[in-house]
Backbone bond lengths (Angstrom), bond angles and torsions (degrees), N, CA, C in turn:
res aa  C-N    CA-C-N  psi(-1)  N-CA   C-N-CA  omega(-1)  CA-C   N-CA-C  phi
1 M - - - 1.523 - - 1.549 100.08 -
2 T 1.296 114.96 137.66 1.449 121.97 -176.41 1.608 104.62 -99.82
3 D 1.353 113.12 164.00 1.544 118.87 -174.83 1.502 100.19 -89.88
4 A 1.358 115.44 121.39 1.495 122.23 177.11 1.506 111.06 -68.75
5 N 1.379 117.53 -31.14 1.411 121.56 -179.20 1.484 111.35 -113.42
6 P 1.386 123.99 83.33 1.401 126.69 178.24 1.450 105.41 -59.25
7 Q 1.443 113.93 153.79 1.448 122.67 179.76 1.472 106.68 -60.00
8 K 1.344 119.41 148.21 1.471 128.22 178.38 1.500 101.51 -84.92
9 P 1.326 116.57 139.89 1.434 118.69 174.88 1.443 113.95 -65.39
10 R 1.404 117.41 147.66 1.452 121.99 -175.46 1.519 106.75 -77.23
11 I 1.344 113.05 137.58 1.435 123.09 177.54 1.545 105.97 -97.33
12 V 1.364 115.91 128.56 1.447 118.01 178.18 1.593 105.74 -128.04
13 S 1.271 117.21 172.92 1.533 119.74 173.29 1.507 104.72 -95.60
14 C 1.377 111.80 137.81 1.456 120.43 179.68 1.590 104.27 -68.67
15 P 1.401 110.56 131.66 1.485 114.02 -173.26 1.512 114.61 -67.04
16 Q 1.369 117.50 -14.57 1.397 121.85 177.19 1.526 116.23 -89.14
17 C 1.306 115.12 -54.45 1.472 117.26 -179.83 1.407 118.14 -104.18
18 G 1.382 116.04 -17.80 1.554 119.24 -176.41 1.527 120.56 90.56
19 K 1.442 110.27 0.68 1.372 113.29 -174.52 1.519 105.87 -78.28
20 P 1.445 115.46 141.56 1.420 120.88 174.62 1.494 113.31 -52.62
21 T 1.322 117.27 134.16 1.553 116.26 178.47 1.453 108.48 -151.64
22 E 1.380 117.58 152.77 1.460 126.63 -173.33 1.519 106.47 -76.38
23 Y 1.289 114.90 129.14 1.593 120.39 170.86 1.366 105.83 -98.44
24 S 1.383 119.65 94.58 1.500 125.81 178.18 1.406 110.29 -160.62
25 P 1.307 117.98 169.20 1.512 118.24 174.90 1.521 116.87 -60.62
26 A 1.336 113.06 -25.75 1.483 113.90 177.16 1.487 113.97 -68.00
27 N 1.325 120.17 -19.70 1.519 119.13 177.08 1.529 105.25 -99.66
28 R 1.436 110.07 106.81 1.471 115.50 -170.90 1.597 108.83 -76.86
29 W 1.287 118.52 -5.42 1.520 115.68 175.57 1.500 109.31 -107.27
30 R 1.253 122.22 14.42 1.480 122.35 178.70 1.490 114.83 -47.12
31 P 1.213 124.68 142.01 1.469 128.41 -1.76 1.639 115.87 -80.46
32 F 1.326 112.31 5.47 1.471 118.31 174.22 1.524 114.79 -80.92
33 C 1.315 114.67 155.97 1.431 118.57 -178.62 1.554 111.97 -82.31
34 S 1.380 117.21 -20.17 1.579 118.39 -176.67 1.498 103.16 -156.55
35 E 1.408 106.69 170.00 1.505 113.98 173.48 1.532 109.03 -61.32
36 R 1.280 119.05 -44.80 1.447 122.56 179.22 1.524 114.97 -44.71
37 C 1.295 112.72 -50.82 1.542 116.36 -175.08 1.533 106.46 -74.25
38 K 1.314 124.73 -30.23 1.433 125.94 172.37 1.467 113.45 -62.25
39 L 1.273 118.85 -42.02 1.435 128.75 178.18 1.417 113.94 -65.73
40 I 1.401 117.42 -44.27 1.372 121.48 179.87 1.581 107.08 -66.93
41 D 1.250 122.31 -35.63 1.389 125.64 -179.65 1.574 107.81 -66.88
42 I 1.305 118.28 -48.51 1.503 125.28 -176.77 1.669 103.91 -61.87
43 G 1.360 117.08 -36.86 1.432 118.62 -176.70 1.412 106.07 -66.70
44 A 1.421 123.16 -42.90 1.425 127.19 -173.68 1.550 108.31 -63.09
45 W 1.393 119.26 -38.68 1.481 122.21 -176.58 1.633 105.51 -69.86
46 A 1.417 110.36 -41.74 1.506 114.08 -174.59 1.559 114.58 -67.64
47 S 1.375 112.95 -28.77 1.499 120.05 176.82 1.561 110.73 -90.28
48 E 1.354 116.51 5.42 1.462 120.19 177.16 1.441 116.75 65.32
49 S 1.435 114.30 24.74 1.506 120.99 179.98 1.545 108.29 -69.28
50 Y 1.291 113.61 -30.87 1.575 120.95 179.76 1.528 105.87 -92.57
51 R 1.356 120.24 131.60 1.405 123.75 175.90 1.445 110.78 -141.65
52 V 1.343 113.74 145.25 1.402 124.39 179.26 1.499 106.23 -87.08
53 A 1.312 120.51 127.80 1.328 126.73 -177.86 1.605 110.92 -71.29
54 G 1.318 112.00 138.27 1.451 119.73 -175.63 1.495 112.10 172.75
55 Q 1.321 116.24 166.60 1.443 120.12 -179.31 1.623 108.15 -94.96
56 E 1.324 110.88 137.61 1.426 119.04 176.66 1.510 109.89 -80.54
57 E 1.318 121.28 126.20 1.418 125.60 -175.55 1.536 103.35 -95.32
58 P 1.422 108.55 138.06 1.558 109.79 177.48 1.563 115.54 -60.88
59 M 1.182 121.02 153.14 1.485 121.38 -178.72 1.602 105.39 -81.71
60 S 1.323 106.61 140.67 1.537 115.04 173.11 1.410 109.38 -83.09
61 D 1.291 117.27 173.32 1.506 122.71 -178.92 1.477 107.46 -69.39
62 D 1.351 119.23 -30.27 1.483 123.04 178.72 1.497 114.33 -68.12
63 D 1.308 117.40 -26.93 1.493 124.18 176.23 1.383 116.07 -79.85
64 K 1.338 123.85 -20.19 1.369 125.57 -171.96 1.617 106.71 -80.71
65 T 1.280 112.75 134.91 1.473 116.59 171.54 1.584 109.23 -112.97
66 I 1.350 113.25 153.90 1.386 123.26 -175.28 1.527 110.95 -99.77
């Protein structure tokens, strides 16, 4: 017997613009709403606009290159 009422896809906010978008295999840009939002996010990572908080450790003599 098959399920007459398949589960509805989950709706999430696009991480870039906040627009409600379907989080399912049908949305090829998930979790984003569009290719544009996905590319904006990738660009932000590439330009190092996003950073993970942490303390920078001083370089040791072994880490320095001439």
